[in-house]
Backbone as XML, in Angstrom:
<?xml version="1.0"?>
<chain id="A" units="angstrom">
  <residue number="1" name="UNK">
    <atom name="N" x="14.072" y="6.317" z="-7.258"/>
    <atom name="CA" x="13.592" y="4.948" z="-7.259"/>
    <atom name="C" x="12.320" y="4.885" z="-8.097"/>
  </residue>
  <residue number="2" name="UNK">
    <atom name="N" x="12.295" y="3.956" z="-9.024"/>
    <atom name="CA" x="11.122" y="3.798" z="-9.873"/>
    <atom name="C" x="10.136" y="2.830" z="-9.234"/>
  </residue>
  <residue number="3" name="UNK">
    <atom name="N" x="8.883" y="3.008" z="-9.567"/>
    <atom name="CA" x="7.825" y="2.073" z="-9.175"/>
    <atom name="C" x="7.820" y="1.768" z="-7.678"/>
  </residue>
  <residue number="4" name="UNK">
    <atom name="N" x="7.771" y="2.802" z="-6.875"/>
    <atom name="CA" x="7.686" y="2.609" z="-5.428"/>
    <atom name="C" x="6.345" y="1.980" z="-5.085"/>
  </residue>
  <residue number="5" name="UNK">
    <atom name="N" x="5.263" y="2.513" z="-5.650"/>
    <atom name="CA" x="3.928" y="1.971" z="-5.413"/>
    <atom name="C" x="3.629" y="0.957" z="-6.503"/>
  </residue>
  <residue number="6" name="UNK">
    <atom name="N" x="3.423" y="-0.294" z="-6.101"/>
    <atom name="CA" x="3.125" y="-1.343" z="-7.078"/>
    <atom name="C" x="1.643" y="-1.393" z="-7.411"/>
  </residue>
  <residue number="7" name="UNK">
    <atom name="N" x="0.782" y="-1.335" z="-6.387"/>
    <atom name="CA" x="-0.657" y="-1.438" z="-6.629"/>
    <atom name="C" x="-1.419" y="-0.972" z="-5.396"/>
  </residue>
  <residue number="8" name="UNK">
    <atom name="N" x="-2.615" y="-0.418" z="-5.591"/>
    <atom name="CA" x="-3.473" y="-0.148" z="-4.437"/>
    <atom name="C" x="-4.108" y="-1.452" z="-3.975"/>
  </residue>
  <residue number="9" name="UNK">
    <atom name="N" x="-4.280" y="-1.601" z="-2.685"/>
    <atom name="CA" x="-4.915" y="-2.800" z="-2.142"/>
    <atom name="C" x="-6.354" y="-2.452" z="-1.783"/>
  </residue>
  <residue number="10" name="UNK">
    <atom name="N" x="-7.285" y="-2.958" z="-2.574"/>
    <atom name="CA" x="-8.701" y="-2.668" z="-2.364"/>
    <atom name="C" x="-9.372" y="-3.940" z="-1.860"/>
  </residue>
  <residue number="11" name="UNK">
    <atom name="N" x="-9.634" y="-3.977" z="-0.562"/>
    <atom name="CA" x="-10.351" y="-5.081" z="0.057"/>
    <atom name="C" x="-11.470" y="-4.481" z="0.904"/>
  </residue>
  <residue number="12" name="UNK">
    <atom name="N" x="-12.302" y="-5.336" z="1.437"/>
    <atom name="CA" x="-13.398" y="-4.850" z="2.278"/>
    <atom name="C" x="-12.852" y="-4.136" z="3.517"/>
  </residue>
  <residue number="13" name="UNK">
    <atom name="N" x="-11.836" y="-4.713" z="4.126"/>
    <atom name="CA" x="-11.245" y="-4.113" z="5.320"/>
    <atom name="C" x="-10.580" y="-2.774" z="4.991"/>
  </residue>
  <residue number="14" name="UNK">
    <atom name="N" x="-9.876" y="-2.711" z="3.859"/>
    <atom name="CA" x="-9.201" y="-1.473" z="3.481"/>
    <atom name="C" x="-10.186" y="-0.385" z="3.069"/>
  </residue>
  <residue number="15" name="UNK">
    <atom name="N" x="-11.381" y="-0.768" z="2.607"/>
    <atom name="CA" x="-12.405" y="0.214" z="2.273"/>
    <atom name="C" x="-12.880" y="0.930" z="3.536"/>
  </residue>
  <residue number="16" name="UNK">
    <atom name="N" x="-12.970" y="0.207" z="4.650"/>
    <atom name="CA" x="-13.316" y="0.844" z="5.921"/>
    <atom name="C" x="-12.219" y="1.816" z="6.353"/>
  </residue>
  <residue number="17" name="UNK">
    <atom name="N" x="-10.951" y="1.452" z="6.100"/>
    <atom name="CA" x="-9.838" y="2.352" z="6.423"/>
    <atom name="C" x="-9.917" y="3.638" z="5.607"/>
  </residue>
  <residue number="18" name="UNK">
    <atom name="N" x="-10.311" y="3.527" z="4.340"/>
    <atom name="CA" x="-10.331" y="4.714" z="3.476"/>
    <atom name="C" x="-11.383" y="5.727" z="3.934"/>
  </residue>
  <residue number="19" name="UNK">
    <atom name="N" x="-12.411" y="5.271" z="4.629"/>
    <atom name="CA" x="-13.401" y="6.201" z="5.181"/>
    <atom name="C" x="-12.771" y="7.084" z="6.260"/>
  </residue>
  <residue number="20" name="UNK">
    <atom name="N" x="-11.722" y="6.581" z="6.905"/>
    <atom name="CA" x="-11.017" y="7.347" z="7.939"/>
    <atom name="C" x="-9.806" y="8.086" z="7.373"/>
  </residue>
  <residue number="21" name="UNK">
    <atom name="N" x="-9.628" y="8.053" z="6.055"/>
    <atom name="CA" x="-8.511" y="8.764" z="5.435"/>
    <atom name="C" x="-7.227" y="7.975" z="5.369"/>
  </residue>
  <residue number="22" name="UNK">
    <atom name="N" x="-7.299" y="6.654" z="5.552"/>
    <atom name="CA" x="-6.118" y="5.791" z="5.478"/>
    <atom name="C" x="-6.246" y="4.924" z="4.234"/>
  </residue>
  <residue number="23" name="UNK">
    <atom name="N" x="-5.237" y="4.981" z="3.368"/>
    <atom name="CA" x="-5.237" y="4.220" z="2.120"/>
    <atom name="C" x="-4.087" y="3.223" z="2.153"/>
  </residue>
  <residue number="24" name="UNK">
    <atom name="N" x="-4.304" y="2.039" z="1.566"/>
    <atom name="CA" x="-3.338" y="0.953" z="1.660"/>
    <atom name="C" x="-2.797" y="0.636" z="0.270"/>
  </residue>
  <residue number="25" name="UNK">
    <atom name="N" x="-1.465" y="0.532" z="0.173"/>
    <atom name="CA" x="-0.798" y="0.248" z="-1.087"/>
    <atom name="C" x="0.204" y="-0.879" z="-0.906"/>
  </residue>
  <residue number="26" name="UNK">
    <atom name="N" x="0.397" y="-1.671" z="-1.966"/>
    <atom name="CA" x="1.521" y="-2.597" z="-2.015"/>
    <atom name="C" x="2.699" y="-1.799" z="-2.546"/>
  </residue>
  <residue number="27" name="UNK">
    <atom name="N" x="3.821" y="-1.835" z="-1.836"/>
    <atom name="CA" x="4.981" y="-1.034" z="-2.210"/>
    <atom name="C" x="6.209" y="-1.922" z="-2.384"/>
  </residue>
  <residue number="28" name="UNK">
    <atom name="N" x="7.252" y="-1.339" z="-2.951"/>
    <atom name="CA" x="8.514" y="-2.039" z="-3.155"/>
    <atom name="C" x="9.146" y="-2.361" z="-1.799"/>
  </residue>
  <residue number="29" name="UNK">
    <atom name="N" x="9.797" y="-3.522" z="-1.701"/>
    <atom name="CA" x="10.396" y="-3.952" z="-0.433"/>
    <atom name="C" x="11.494" y="-3.010" z="0.047"/>
  </residue>
  <residue number="30" name="UNK">
    <atom name="N" x="12.169" y="-2.324" z="-0.866"/>
    <atom name="CA" x="13.276" y="-1.455" z="-0.472"/>
    <atom name="C" x="12.833" y="-0.026" z="-0.181"/>
  </residue>
  <residue number="31" name="UNK">
    <atom name="N" x="11.552" y="0.276" z="-0.356"/>
    <atom name="CA" x="11.053" y="1.640" z="-0.148"/>
    <atom name="C" x="10.958" y="1.949" z="1.343"/>
  </residue>
  <residue number="32" name="UNK">
    <atom name="N" x="11.390" y="3.154" z="1.720"/>
    <atom name="CA" x="11.243" y="3.583" z="3.105"/>
    <atom name="C" x="10.069" y="4.559" z="3.210"/>
  </residue>
  <residue number="33" name="UNK">
    <atom name="N" x="9.751" y="4.967" z="4.434"/>
    <atom name="CA" x="8.547" y="5.769" z="4.668"/>
    <atom name="C" x="8.605" y="7.137" z="3.996"/>
  </residue>
  <residue number="34" name="UNK">
    <atom name="N" x="9.767" y="7.778" z="4.000"/>
    <atom name="CA" x="9.866" y="9.100" z="3.384"/>
    <atom name="C" x="9.710" y="9.023" z="1.871"/>
  </residue>
  <residue number="35" name="UNK">
    <atom name="N" x="10.232" y="7.963" z="1.263"/>
    <atom name="CA" x="10.080" y="7.777" z="-0.183"/>
    <atom name="C" x="8.625" y="7.520" z="-0.540"/>
  </residue>
  <residue number="36" name="UNK">
    <atom name="N" x="7.946" y="6.710" z="0.250"/>
    <atom name="CA" x="6.531" y="6.416" z="0.012"/>
    <atom name="C" x="5.707" y="7.693" z="0.155"/>
  </residue>
  <residue number="37" name="UNK">
    <atom name="N" x="5.991" y="8.479" z="1.187"/>
    <atom name="CA" x="5.265" y="9.735" z="1.408"/>
    <atom name="C" x="5.437" y="10.681" z="0.226"/>
  </residue>
  <residue number="38" name="UNK">
    <atom name="N" x="6.659" y="10.858" z="-0.233"/>
    <atom name="CA" x="6.923" y="11.746" z="-1.358"/>
    <atom name="C" x="6.268" y="11.277" z="-2.642"/>
  </residue>
  <residue number="39" name="UNK">
    <atom name="N" x="6.265" y="9.970" z="-2.876"/>
    <atom name="CA" x="5.662" y="9.414" z="-4.087"/>
    <atom name="C" x="4.154" y="9.600" z="-4.092"/>
  </residue>
  <residue number="40" name="UNK">
    <atom name="N" x="3.500" y="9.357" z="-2.960"/>
    <atom name="CA" x="2.045" y="9.521" z="-2.880"/>
    <atom name="C" x="1.667" y="10.989" z="-3.068"/>
  </residue>
  <residue number="41" name="UNK">
    <atom name="N" x="2.405" y="11.886" z="-2.424"/>
    <atom name="CA" x="2.110" y="13.317" z="-2.568"/>
    <atom name="C" x="2.297" y="13.784" z="-4.010"/>
  </residue>
  <residue number="42" name="UNK">
    <atom name="N" x="3.319" y="13.285" z="-4.676"/>
    <atom name="CA" x="3.594" y="13.689" z="-6.056"/>
    <atom name="C" x="2.584" y="13.093" z="-7.032"/>
  </residue>
  <residue number="43" name="UNK">
    <atom name="N" x="2.288" y="11.803" z="-6.898"/>
    <atom name="CA" x="1.418" y="11.121" z="-7.866"/>
    <atom name="C" x="-0.054" y="11.477" z="-7.713"/>
  </residue>
  <residue number="44" name="UNK">
    <atom name="N" x="-0.524" y="11.683" z="-6.490"/>
    <atom name="CA" x="-1.949" y="11.900" z="-6.259"/>
    <atom name="C" x="-2.290" y="13.337" z="-5.880"/>
  </residue>
  <residue number="45" name="UNK">
    <atom name="N" x="-1.294" y="14.183" z="-5.650"/>
    <atom name="CA" x="-1.543" y="15.585" z="-5.330"/>
    <atom name="C" x="-2.246" y="15.799" z="-4.006"/>
  </residue>
  <residue number="46" name="UNK">
    <atom name="N" x="-1.874" y="15.038" z="-2.987"/>
    <atom name="CA" x="-2.476" y="15.156" z="-1.656"/>
    <atom name="C" x="-1.370" y="15.375" z="-0.628"/>
  </residue>
  <residue number="47" name="UNK">
    <atom name="N" x="-1.763" y="15.764" z="0.580"/>
    <atom name="CA" x="-0.815" y="15.931" z="1.682"/>
    <atom name="C" x="-0.913" y="14.725" z="2.609"/>
  </residue>
  <residue number="48" name="UNK">
    <atom name="N" x="0.222" y="14.095" z="2.889"/>
    <atom name="CA" x="0.273" y="12.892" z="3.715"/>
    <atom name="C" x="0.586" y="13.281" z="5.155"/>
  </residue>
  <residue number="49" name="UNK">
    <atom name="N" x="-0.181" y="12.708" z="6.089"/>
    <atom name="CA" x="0.030" y="12.948" z="7.512"/>
    <atom name="C" x="1.049" y="11.961" z="8.074"/>
  </residue>
  <residue number="50" name="UNK">
    <atom name="N" x="0.858" y="10.657" z="7.809"/>
    <atom name="CA" x="1.781" y="9.651" z="8.326"/>
    <atom name="C" x="1.768" y="8.417" z="7.429"/>
  </residue>
  <residue number="51" name="UNK">
    <atom name="N" x="2.825" y="7.612" z="7.572"/>
    <atom name="CA" x="2.956" y="6.364" z="6.809"/>
    <atom name="C" x="3.367" y="5.265" z="7.777"/>
  </residue>
  <residue number="52" name="UNK">
    <atom name="N" x="2.655" y="4.148" z="7.734"/>
    <atom name="CA" x="3.028" y="2.953" z="8.495"/>
    <atom name="C" x="3.285" y="1.840" z="7.493"/>
  </residue>
  <residue number="53" name="UNK">
    <atom name="N" x="4.287" y="1.012" z="7.735"/>
    <atom name="CA" x="4.593" y="-0.080" z="6.812"/>
    <atom name="C" x="4.651" y="-1.397" z="7.566"/>
  </residue>
  <residue number="54" name="UNK">
    <atom name="N" x="4.419" y="-2.471" z="6.839"/>
    <atom name="CA" x="4.543" y="-3.811" z="7.388"/>
    <atom name="C" x="4.988" y="-4.750" z="6.284"/>
  </residue>
  <residue number="55" name="UNK">
    <atom name="N" x="5.775" y="-5.747" z="6.656"/>
    <atom name="CA" x="6.222" y="-6.757" z="5.705"/>
    <atom name="C" x="5.364" y="-7.996" z="5.915"/>
  </residue>
  <residue number="56" name="UNK">
    <atom name="N" x="4.716" y="-8.443" z="4.843"/>
    <atom name="CA" x="3.833" y="-9.604" z="4.904"/>
    <atom name="C" x="4.598" y="-10.834" z="4.432"/>
  </residue>
  <residue number="57" name="UNK">
    <atom name="N" x="4.504" y="-11.890" z="5.195"/>
    <atom name="CA" x="5.225" y="-13.118" z="4.876"/>
    <atom name="C" x="4.603" y="-13.832" z="3.695"/>
  </residue>
  <residue number="58" name="UNK">
    <atom name="N" x="5.425" y="-14.575" z="2.966"/>
    <atom name="CA" x="4.926" y="-15.406" z="1.885"/>
    <atom name="C" x="4.280" y="-16.661" z="2.442"/>
  </residue>
  <residue number="59" name="UNK">
    <atom name="N" x="3.455" y="-17.295" z="1.636"/>
    <atom name="CA" x="2.760" y="-18.505" z="2.050"/>
    <atom name="C" x="3.298" y="-19.704" z="1.289"/>
  </residue>
  <residue number="60" name="UNK">
    <atom name="N" x="3.141" y="-20.886" z="1.856"/>
    <atom name="CA" x="3.486" y="-22.106" z="1.152"/>
    <atom name="C" x="2.445" y="-22.403" z="0.091"/>
  </residue>
  <residue number="61" name="UNK">
    <atom name="N" x="2.890" y="-22.918" z="-1.019"/>
    <atom name="CA" x="1.991" y="-23.187" z="-2.132"/>
    <atom name="C" x="2.354" y="-24.536" z="-2.741"/>
  </residue>
  <residue number="62" name="UNK">
    <atom name="N" x="1.358" y="-25.381" z="-2.925"/>
    <atom name="CA" x="1.593" y="-26.706" z="-3.493"/>
    <atom name="C" x="1.570" y="-26.623" z="-5.016"/>
  </residue>
  <residue number="63" name="UNK">
    <atom name="N" x="2.615" y="-27.118" z="-5.648"/>
    <atom name="CA" x="2.660" y="-27.233" z="-7.104"/>
    <atom name="C" x="2.916" y="-28.682" z="-7.458"/>
  </residue>
  <residue number="64" name="UNK">
    <atom name="N" x="2.916" y="-28.985" z="-8.737"/>
    <atom name="CA" x="3.162" y="-30.380" z="-9.123"/>
    <atom name="C" x="4.611" y="-30.789" z="-8.871"/>
  </residue>
  <residue number="65" name="UNK">
    <atom name="N" x="5.485" y="-29.813" z="-8.620"/>
    <atom name="CA" x="6.887" y="-30.108" z="-8.340"/>
    <atom name="C" x="7.182" y="-30.145" z="-6.845"/>
  </residue>
  <residue number="66" name="UNK">
    <atom name="N" x="6.180" y="-29.925" z="-6.005"/>
    <atom name="CA" x="6.360" y="-29.924" z="-4.563"/>
    <atom name="C" x="5.938" y="-28.593" z="-3.970"/>
  </residue>
  <residue number="67" name="UNK">
    <atom name="N" x="6.375" y="-28.337" z="-2.761"/>
    <atom name="CA" x="6.022" y="-27.088" z="-2.086"/>
    <atom name="C" x="6.963" y="-25.967" z="-2.523"/>
  </residue>
  <residue number="68" name="UNK">
    <atom name="N" x="6.380" y="-24.821" z="-2.803"/>
    <atom name="CA" x="7.151" y="-23.612" z="-3.068"/>
    <atom name="C" x="6.631" y="-22.528" z="-2.129"/>
  </residue>
  <residue number="69" name="UNK">
    <atom name="N" x="7.265" y="-21.380" z="-2.153"/>
    <atom name="CA" x="6.852" y="-20.311" z="-1.262"/>
    <atom name="C" x="6.675" y="-19.032" z="-2.060"/>
  </residue>
  <residue number="70" name="UNK">
    <atom name="N" x="5.569" y="-18.327" z="-1.810"/>
    <atom name="CA" x="5.364" y="-17.036" z="-2.451"/>
    <atom name="C" x="6.285" y="-16.025" z="-1.765"/>
  </residue>
  <residue number="71" name="UNK">
    <atom name="N" x="6.712" y="-14.999" z="-2.475"/>
    <atom name="CA" x="7.680" y="-14.069" z="-1.891"/>
    <atom name="C" x="7.060" y="-13.162" z="-0.827"/>
  </residue>
  <residue number="72" name="UNK">
    <atom name="N" x="7.933" y="-12.651" z="0.050"/>
    <atom name="CA" x="7.512" y="-11.643" z="1.011"/>
    <atom name="C" x="7.155" y="-10.373" z="0.243"/>
  </residue>
  <residue number="73" name="UNK">
    <atom name="N" x="6.251" y="-9.557" z="0.802"/>
    <atom name="CA" x="5.888" y="-8.295" z="0.168"/>
    <atom name="C" x="5.588" y="-7.266" z="1.244"/>
  </residue>
  <residue number="74" name="UNK">
    <atom name="N" x="5.628" y="-6.006" z="0.855"/>
    <atom name="CA" x="5.483" y="-4.917" z="1.815"/>
    <atom name="C" x="4.234" y="-4.116" z="1.495"/>
  </residue>
  <residue number="75" name="UNK">
    <atom name="N" x="3.497" y="-3.734" z="2.540"/>
    <atom name="CA" x="2.356" y="-2.853" z="2.323"/>
    <atom name="C" x="2.488" y="-1.626" z="3.206"/>
  </residue>
  <residue number="76" name="UNK">
    <atom name="N" x="1.926" y="-0.530" z="2.704"/>
    <atom name="CA" x="2.021" y="0.748" z="3.399"/>
    <atom name="C" x="0.630" y="1.290" z="3.667"/>
  </residue>
  <residue number="77" name="UNK">
    <atom name="N" x="0.410" y="1.742" z="4.900"/>
    <atom name="CA" x="-0.824" y="2.407" z="5.294"/>
    <atom name="C" x="-0.531" y="3.904" z="5.285"/>
  </residue>
  <residue number="78" name="UNK">
    <atom name="N" x="-1.141" y="4.624" z="4.356"/>
    <atom name="CA" x="-0.874" y="6.049" z="4.186"/>
    <atom name="C" x="-2.066" y="6.836" z="4.724"/>
  </residue>
  <residue number="79" name="UNK">
    <atom name="N" x="-1.829" y="7.633" z="5.772"/>
    <atom name="CA" x="-2.888" y="8.465" z="6.350"/>
    <atom name="C" x="-2.747" y="9.872" z="5.790"/>
  </residue>
  <residue number="80" name="UNK">
    <atom name="N" x="-3.850" y="10.394" z="5.250"/>
    <atom name="CA" x="-3.844" y="11.727" z="4.659"/>
    <atom name="C" x="-4.282" y="12.766" z="5.679"/>
  </residue>
  <residue number="81" name="UNK">
    <atom name="N" x="-3.929" y="14.006" z="5.422"/>
    <atom name="CA" x="-4.362" y="15.111" z="6.285"/>
    <atom name="C" x="-5.875" y="15.266" z="6.170"/>
  </residue>
  <residue number="82" name="UNK">
    <atom name="N" x="-6.498" y="15.912" z="7.124"/>
    <atom name="CA" x="-7.955" y="16.074" z="7.167"/>
    <atom name="C" x="-8.455" y="16.770" z="5.903"/>
  </residue>
  <residue number="83" name="UNK">
    <atom name="N" x="-9.512" y="16.220" z="5.321"/>
    <atom name="CA" x="-10.126" y="16.801" z="4.132"/>
    <atom name="C" x="-9.537" y="16.325" z="2.817"/>
  </residue>
  <residue number="84" name="UNK">
    <atom name="N" x="-8.445" y="15.576" z="2.846"/>
    <atom name="CA" x="-7.807" y="15.075" z="1.625"/>
    <atom name="C" x="-8.396" y="13.714" z="1.256"/>
  </residue>
  <residue number="85" name="UNK">
    <atom name="N" x="-8.520" y="13.457" z="-0.049"/>
    <atom name="CA" x="-9.007" y="12.171" z="-0.547"/>
    <atom name="C" x="-8.253" y="11.806" z="-1.813"/>
  </residue>
  <residue number="86" name="UNK">
    <atom name="N" x="-8.159" y="10.506" z="-2.081"/>
    <atom name="CA" x="-7.572" y="10.018" z="-3.326"/>
    <atom name="C" x="-8.719" y="9.540" z="-4.199"/>
  </residue>
  <residue number="87" name="UNK">
    <atom name="N" x="-8.834" y="10.098" z="-5.388"/>
    <atom name="CA" x="-9.960" y="9.803" z="-6.276"/>
    <atom name="C" x="-9.956" y="8.354" z="-6.749"/>
  </residue>
  <residue number="88" name="UNK">
    <atom name="N" x="-8.792" y="7.720" z="-6.761"/>
    <atom name="CA" x="-8.679" y="6.335" z="-7.214"/>
    <atom name="C" x="-9.535" y="5.389" z="-6.372"/>
  </residue>
  <residue number="89" name="UNK">
    <atom name="N" x="-9.684" y="5.690" z="-5.088"/>
    <atom name="CA" x="-10.412" y="4.820" z="-4.173"/>
    <atom name="C" x="-11.885" y="5.188" z="-4.040"/>
  </residue>
  <residue number="90" name="UNK">
    <atom name="N" x="-12.304" y="6.320" z="-4.573"/>
    <atom name="CA" x="-13.689" y="6.753" z="-4.441"/>
    <atom name="C" x="-14.604" y="5.904" z="-5.320"/>
  </residue>
  <residue number="91" name="UNK">
    <atom name="N" x="-15.753" y="5.537" z="-4.799"/>
    <atom name="CA" x="-16.729" y="4.756" z="-5.551"/>
    <atom name="C" x="-16.437" y="3.272" z="-5.596"/>
  </residue>
  <residue number="92" name="UNK">
    <atom name="N" x="-15.504" y="2.808" z="-4.755"/>
    <atom name="CA" x="-15.177" y="1.377" z="-4.741"/>
    <atom name="C" x="-15.983" y="0.715" z="-3.660"/>
  </residue>
</chain>
């Protein structure tokens, strides 16, 4: 499966999670936990302890043509083993 990880989610709340070794990513809707774990370990060279996922609902959005809806999307909370860090999130 290509492009399992779409983007890292860097927010104030997720920055607090990263201090505890939990990193948050937007992932493909069809990705399962084992695929996400393997992709993170391969791309970032770290050992993953656990993966939690949630599907976030789309919101209503007003356009000049009426109401539309943003699509549903999936995010993954990836917990790393003790002592592991992802350099992408450091210094944010």
